[in-house]
N, C-alpha and C positions, 0 to 999 in steps of 0.2 A: 149843726154840730160838726166839729172837725172830724174827719174820717181817720186821720193818722195821728191825732193828738199833738200835732206840731204847728197848727195854725188854722185859719179859716179855710174851709174847702174852696170857697170862691176865690179868695186871694191867691192861694197856692195854684189853683187851676189857671187863673189868669196869667200868673208869672210863667208857669210851665208852658202853656200853649203859645205864649209869645215867643218862645225859643224855637218854634217849629221852622220858621223861615231860615234863621242862621243854621239850623241842623241840615236843612235841605242843601244849602250852599256847601257846607262842610262835607257832606256825603258825596255830592257830585264832583267836588274837587279831590275826593279820595284822601282827605286830610284826617288822619286818625287822631292827631293831637287835638284839633278843634272839636272833633266828635266827642272825645273823652271829656274835654273841658265842659262842653254844653251839658252832657249827662250829669257831670259832677255838680254843675250849677243848679240843675233841676233837683238833685238830691239835697243840696244845701238849702234850697227854697222850701223844703219840707215835704217833698213828694217821695213816696216809696216807689219801688220798681214797678208795681202794678199800675200806678198812676202815670209814671214816666212812659210806660208802654202805651197806655190808652190815650193819653193827652199830648204826647210829644212824638214818640217814635212812629206810631201808627199813622197819624196825620201826615208826617213828613214823607213816609214811604208811599202813602196813598197819592200824595202830590207828585212824587217822582214817577209812580206808575201811570198817572194821567199824562205826564209829560212824554213818557214813552209812547202811550197810545196816540198822542198827537204828533208823534215822530219828531219831537223837539230834542230828544236824546236817544242814544242807541240802547239796545238791549244790554250791551256790555257795561254801559254806565249804570243801568238799573241794577244789574247783578253786582257791580262793585259796591253800590250803596247797601244792598242787603248783606253782602259779605262783611262789610265794615261794621255794620251794626252787630252782626253775629259775633264778631271778634271782640268788641268792646263791652258787650252787654254785661258780662260778669263783673266788670269793674264798677258798674253802676249799682250792683247789688251790695247789700250790707255784708261785711266780712262774716263768713259762715262759721268758722271755728268748728269745734267738735260738736256733733249732734248729741243731745242728751240720750242716755240709755233708754231704750224703749220708744224712740221717736217713730211715729207711724211711717210706713213706706207707701209711696205712690209711684206706680209704674206709668210712664208717659210714652206714647207712641203715635206716630202718624199712621193712618189707615193705609192698607195696601192701595197703591195708586196715588197716594198723596206725597208730594215731594217738597212742600213748603215747610221747612224745619225750623225757621226762625222763631215762630210762635212757641214751638215746643221748648226751644232753648230758653226763652224768656220765662215760660211757665215753670220750668225746672228751678230757676233761681227764685221765682216768687214763692214756690212751694218751700224751698229751703228757708227763706225769710220767715215763713209762717210756721216753722218748726217741724216740717216733714223731712223725710229722707227720700229725695227723688231718684229714680232710676230711669234714665232717658234712653230709649231704644232707637230714636231717630226716625227718619222718613221711610215711607214705603215698607212697612213691616207686614209680612204675610200673616194671614190669620193663623195658620198652623203654628208658625214660630211664636207668635204672641201667646196663644193659648197654652202651648207647651211650657213656655217660660212662667206663666202665671200658675200653672198646675204644680210646678216644682216647688215653689215657695210663695204661696198666695199672699199678696200685699193687702193692706187695709183699703186701698183705692187704686183704680186704674183710670188714667185720663187719655181720651182719644181725641186727636185733632182732625178736623174735617174742614175743607175750604170750598168744596164744590157740591152744590145741591144734588148733582147726579150721582154722588157717592153715598146718598142716604141708604139705599138698599144694602150696600157693602157694610156700612156702619151698623145697620140693624142686625145683620147676620153675625158680624163680629161681636156685638154685645151679647147675642144669644149664646155664642160659643164661649165667651168669657165667663158668663154666669155658670155654664156647665163645668168649666175648668176650675173655677175658683168661687164656689158658692159663698155668699156672705160678703164678698168684696164689693165695695161701692164703685159704681161705674159712672164716670163723668164724661161728658162730651162738650167740646168747645169749638168755637170758630165764629168769625164775623158773619157767616151766613145766617146765624140765629138772631143776629141783630137786624139784618136786612129783612128776614122773614121769620118772625118768632114762632109761627105755626109749624115750622119744620120740626121743632123739638118734640111736638106731640106725636110724631111718627116713630119715635125711638123709645125703647124700654130702658132709658137711662135714669139713674137716681138724681142726677142734676145736670141741667143743660146751661152752660155758661156762655152768654152772648159777648162777654168781654173779660179781660183779665182781672178787673177790679171785683166783679161779682164772684169770680173763681177764688180770688184771694180771700174774700169774706167767707165763702164756704169752707175753705181750708182752715181759717182761723177758728170759726165756730166749731168745726169738727175736731180740731186739735184740742180745744178746751174741753169738749165733751169726752174725748178719749182720756183726758187727764183725770177725769172723775170715775173712770171705769177700768176694769182689768185691761192690760195692754193688748191681750189677744182678741178682744171683742170690739166690734164696731157698733155704735148705737143704732138701734133699729130705725129710729126716725130722728132727724135733725131739723132745727129751724133753718129755713132757706132764706138767705138775704134777699132783699128787694132787688129785682133785676134779673134773677135767675129763675129757671123753671124746674121745680121738682118733678119727679116722676109721680104720676097719679097713684095714690094709695101707699106710697113708700114701700119699704121692704125691711 
């Protein structure tokens, strides 16, 4: 079944993944025009931003990272590629327009000690496309600052980005404090480390662990529909979890 309602999943995926090579060349050349054009072509092929991220941007940046590890390019060129994607990603998203009254809020933050903010930027736009109102706090957010922010105006959900397995203890403690500051707020955790080692998610008291942007998008869509059938101030106690993500045992 088509995932986006715009064409066959396989045909869209094949077309989009085939753009990875040209995207690598555009990024290494620092060509913003070609980078924008490639992302626009992926959108025109029927992919939403979640699939563009998972099937095009992530493979391209992974290849660039491998080139840096082999000393084929400099760290400056790798940083240029990341900066360029960060700059143009908003243009690949659907025009946001005004959010409907009562759109659920999701606060997005990188854990303390996490500095890779590109994923957060992408997730913010994916959440907007899914009908949420994202509030992006950026990289390296201290626990105290995050929990104080949540306590002032609790959102329906908070999303934490983690890229290093060594930060699992920090993530666990952050989740504990978030639950204390904003009881009832759904806590999501995401990062490619959960795709590499799915068992890491079981170490966290999160409501949903997203191994990729597509599974997170599906959770956001499902949750948004469920919220539309309930009072805006309440989050459903349990939600169906799309295939590919890991719900927290027992729900909440």
